[in-house]
C-alpha positions as CSV (number, residue, x, y, z in Angstrom):
1,X,3.5,3.4,19.2
2,X,0.1,2.5,18.1
3,X,-0.6,-1.1,17.3
4,X,-1.2,-1.5,13.5
5,X,-4.8,-2.1,12.5
6,X,-5.8,-4.7,9.9
7,X,-7.4,-3.3,6.7
8,X,-11.1,-3.3,6.6
9,X,-11.0,-4.7,3.0
10,X,-8.4,-5.8,0.5
11,X,-8.8,-6.4,-3.2
12,X,-6.8,-6.3,-6.4
13,X,-7.4,-4.3,-9.6
14,X,-5.3,-5.7,-12.4
15,X,-1.8,-6.1,-10.8
16,X,-2.4,-3.5,-8.1
17,X,-3.0,-4.6,-4.5
18,X,-5.4,-2.3,-2.6
19,X,-5.8,-2.1,1.2
20,X,-8.8,0.0,2.6
21,X,-8.7,1.1,6.3
22,X,-11.4,2.3,8.6
23,X,-9.5,5.5,9.4
24,X,-6.5,7.6,8.3
25,X,-4.6,6.7,11.6
26,X,-5.1,3.1,10.9
27,X,-3.9,3.5,7.3
28,X,-0.8,5.5,8.4
29,X,0.2,3.1,11.2
30,X,-0.1,-0.1,9.1
31,X,1.6,1.4,6.0
32,X,4.4,2.6,8.2
33,X,4.8,-0.9,9.7
34,X,4.9,-2.5,6.3
35,X,7.5,0.1,4.9
36,X,9.5,-0.5,8.1
37,X,9.4,-4.2,7.6
38,X,10.6,-3.9,4.0
39,X,13.5,-1.7,5.0
40,X,14.5,-3.8,7.9
41,X,14.5,-6.9,5.5
42,X,16.6,-5.0,3.0
43,X,19.2,-4.0,5.7
44,X,19.4,-7.5,6.9
45,X,20.7,-8.7,3.6
46,X,22.7,-5.6,2.5
47,X,24.8,-2.9,4.2
48,X,22.7,0.0,2.9
49,X,19.3,0.8,1.2
50,X,17.7,3.8,-0.6
51,X,14.2,5.1,-0.4
52,X,12.2,7.9,-2.1
53,X,9.6,9.8,0.0
54,X,6.7,12.1,-0.9
55,X,6.1,15.6,0.3
56,X,2.3,16.4,0.9
57,X,-0.1,17.1,3.7
58,X,-1.6,13.7,2.9
59,X,1.7,12.1,4.0
60,X,2.0,13.7,7.4
61,X,0.4,11.0,9.5
62,X,2.2,8.3,7.6
63,X,5.6,10.0,7.9
64,X,5.0,10.5,11.7
65,X,4.4,6.8,12.1
66,X,7.4,5.9,9.9
67,X,9.9,7.8,11.9
68,X,8.7,6.0,15.1
69,X,9.3,2.6,13.6
70,X,11.3,0.4,16.0
71,X,14.7,-1.1,15.2
72,X,15.1,0.7,11.9
73,X,18.7,1.8,11.4
74,X,18.3,5.1,9.6
75,X,22.0,5.6,9.6
76,X,22.2,3.0,6.8
77,X,19.5,4.6,4.6
78,X,19.9,7.1,1.8
79,X,16.7,9.1,1.2
80,X,15.5,11.1,-1.8
81,X,12.4,13.1,-2.6
82,X,10.4,13.2,-5.8
83,X,9.7,16.9,-6.6
84,X,10.3,20.5,-5.8
85,X,9.1,23.9,-7.1
86,X,11.4,25.7,-9.5
87,X,13.0,28.8,-8.1
88,X,11.9,28.2,-4.4
89,X,14.4,28.4,-1.6
90,X,15.0,25.6,0.9
91,X,13.4,27.7,3.8
92,X,10.3,28.8,1.9
93,X,7.2,27.6,3.8
94,X,6.0,25.6,0.8
95,X,9.4,24.0,0.0
96,X,9.3,20.2,-0.1
97,X,12.9,20.2,1.3
98,X,11.7,22.1,4.3
99,X,8.6,19.7,4.7
100,X,10.9,16.6,4.8
101,X,13.5,18.2,7.0
102,X,10.7,18.9,9.5
103,X,8.7,15.7,9.2
104,X,11.6,13.3,8.7
105,X,15.2,14.5,9.2
106,X,14.3,16.4,12.4
107,X,13.4,13.1,13.9
108,X,15.9,10.5,12.5
109,X,19.4,10.7,11.1
110,X,19.6,9.0,7.7
111,X,23.0,8.4,6.2
112,X,22.2,10.9,3.5
113,X,19.2,12.9,2.5
114,X,19.7,14.1,-1.1
115,X,17.5,17.1,-1.9
116,X,16.5,18.7,-5.1
117,X,17.7,22.2,-5.1
118,X,14.7,24.2,-6.4
119,X,16.7,27.4,-6.5
120,X,19.7,26.0,-8.3
121,X,21.3,28.4,-10.8
122,X,21.2,26.0,-13.6
123,X,18.1,23.8,-13.6
124,X,19.1,21.3,-16.3
125,X,22.4,20.8,-14.5
126,X,20.4,20.1,-11.3
127,X,18.3,17.5,-13.1
128,X,21.5,15.8,-14.2
129,X,23.0,16.0,-10.8
130,X,20.0,14.4,-9.1
131,X,19.7,11.8,-11.9
132,X,23.3,10.7,-11.1
133,X,22.5,10.4,-7.4
134,X,19.4,8.4,-7.9
135,X,20.9,5.9,-10.4
136,X,24.0,5.3,-8.3
137,X,22.2,2.5,-6.4
138,X,19.0,0.5,-6.6
139,X,16.0,2.2,-4.9
140,X,14.5,-0.2,-2.4
141,X,11.2,1.6,-1.8
142,X,9.2,4.5,-3.2
143,X,6.5,6.0,-0.9
144,X,4.2,8.2,-3.0
145,X,0.8,9.7,-3.1
146,X,-1.8,10.6,-5.7
147,X,-2.7,14.2,-6.5
148,X,-6.3,15.4,-6.9
149,X,-5.7,15.5,-10.7
150,X,-4.3,11.9,-10.6
151,X,-0.7,13.1,-10.7
152,X,2.3,11.1,-9.4
153,X,5.0,13.4,-8.1
154,X,4.5,16.5,-10.4
155,X,3.6,14.4,-13.5
156,X,0.3,16.2,-14.2
157,X,-1.8,14.8,-17.1
158,X,-0.4,17.2,-19.7
159,X,3.2,16.2,-19.0
160,X,3.0,12.6,-17.8
161,X,4.8,10.0,-19.9
162,X,4.6,6.3,-19.1
163,X,7.7,5.7,-21.2
164,X,9.7,8.8,-20.3
165,X,13.4,8.2,-21.0
166,X,14.5,10.7,-18.4
167,X,14.8,10.2,-14.6
168,X,14.3,13.9,-13.5
169,X,12.8,16.6,-15.6
170,X,11.4,20.1,-15.5
171,X,7.6,20.2,-15.9
172,X,4.9,23.0,-16.1
173,X,2.3,22.5,-13.5
174,X,-1.3,22.4,-14.6
175,X,-4.0,24.7,-13.0
176,X,-5.6,21.8,-11.1
177,X,-2.3,20.9,-9.5
178,X,-1.6,24.5,-8.6
179,X,-5.1,24.9,-7.1
180,X,-4.5,21.8,-4.9
181,X,-1.4,23.6,-3.5
182,X,-3.5,26.6,-2.6
183,X,-6.1,24.3,-1.0
184,X,-3.5,22.6,1.1
185,X,-2.4,25.9,2.5
186,X,1.0,25.9,0.9
187,X,0.4,29.2,-0.9
188,X,-2.0,32.1,-0.3
189,X,-3.2,32.5,-4.0
190,X,-3.0,30.7,-7.3
191,X,-0.8,33.5,-8.6
192,X,1.7,32.7,-5.8
193,X,2.1,29.1,-6.9
194,X,5.2,28.6,-9.1
195,X,4.3,27.5,-12.6
196,X,7.2,25.1,-13.0
197,X,8.8,22.4,-10.9
198,X,11.3,19.6,-10.9
199,X,9.8,16.1,-10.9
200,X,11.0,12.5,-11.0
201,X,9.5,10.8,-14.0
202,X,6.9,8.0,-13.8
203,X,9.4,5.3,-15.0
204,X,11.8,6.6,-12.2
205,X,9.2,6.2,-9.5
206,X,8.1,2.8,-10.8
207,X,11.7,1.6,-10.9
208,X,11.8,1.1,-7.1
209,X,11.8,-2.5,-6.0
210,X,8.6,-1.8,-3.9
211,X,6.1,0.9,-4.1
212,X,3.8,2.0,-1.3
213,X,1.1,4.5,-2.4
214,X,-0.5,6.4,0.6
215,X,-3.7,8.1,-0.3
216,X,-6.1,9.2,2.5
217,X,-8.8,11.9,2.5
218,X,-12.1,12.4,0.7
219,X,-10.7,15.1,-1.6
220,X,-8.8,12.2,-3.3
221,X,-11.8,10.0,-3.9
222,X,-12.4,10.9,-7.6
223,X,-8.7,10.5,-8.4
224,X,-8.7,7.1,-6.7
225,X,-11.8,6.0,-8.6
226,X,-10.1,7.2,-11.9
227,X,-7.0,5.3,-10.9
228,X,-8.7,2.0,-10.2
229,X,-11.5,2.0,-12.8
230,X,-10.7,4.5,-15.6
231,X,-8.5,3.8,-18.6
232,X,-4.8,3.3,-18.0
233,X,-3.8,6.5,-19.6
234,X,-2.0,9.7,-18.9
235,X,-5.4,11.5,-18.4
236,X,-5.0,10.0,-14.9
237,X,-1.3,9.3,-14.4
238,X,-1.8,7.2,-11.3
239,X,-3.7,4.7,-13.4
240,X,-0.3,3.2,-14.4
241,X,-0.1,1.8,-10.8
242,X,-2.5,-0.9,-12.0
243,X,0.3,-2.4,-14.0
244,X,2.8,-2.3,-11.1
245,X,2.6,-5.7,-9.3
246,X,5.2,-4.4,-6.8
247,X,2.9,-1.6,-5.7
248,X,0.3,-1.5,-2.9
249,X,-2.3,1.2,-2.7
250,X,-3.4,2.3,0.9
251,X,-6.7,4.0,1.2
252,X,-9.0,5.1,4.0
253,X,-12.7,4.9,3.9
254,X,-12.9,8.5,2.7
255,X,-10.5,8.2,-0.2
256,X,-12.2,4.8,-1.2
257,X,-15.6,6.4,-0.9
258,X,-16.3,6.2,-4.7
259,X,-14.7,2.8,-5.2
260,X,-17.4,0.2,-5.6
261,X,-18.0,-1.8,-2.4
262,X,-15.7,0.3,-0.2
263,X,-16.6,0.2,3.4
264,X,-18.7,3.1,4.7
265,X,-17.1,5.6,7.2
């Protein structure tokens, strides 16, 4: 396992700690180490812990490093994910259930991995079912990313609500979000991307005891800048992270490229 690299730069914006790394592998390795440390600490003081993971191409290197963490007893962890397309089957090439089975569950054996059933016959009942599972225990950590439009999970700007009373909801995806899915190779055309999805709400994500936001790649640079230096508003849902003192934002030199004073590649 690669030795974790120190960040090239650290700073704070409002309540949010930010760590900038020289490369994406350095980011992934160090973020996985810190997540692993937090989970090991939790399991040292309690019999079980729960975590929420994100599904996106930007998370691949981080998840690969996370499943290689030493001395982490996955059999005592309950895992959740944060979103899924409405109507999609678990074996669809773009399914987030499939993504996490391939990148996580194929390598480790958690006690449970609770998945959102995108193709559930009654979507509102599925929201209720997943809400009950999530709220049955504290969530120790939430590992998330930021979308190109600033979304958290599938809370796009038109549907994001910083005071949402729900835990899981159905949302309509905006065009920028759907175009990102095409750009990441999940779907061949915009028309093929589902227009609706399940998503954990922003308060549900922020309710975790610790948040680790993993955001590499140059295509996220504008969203990162808006997150850190724009208004805290649903026009950039990720801006709410500036009010989360229990969150750390992990960037590489590419995603931090529009942030003032970020180290050059």
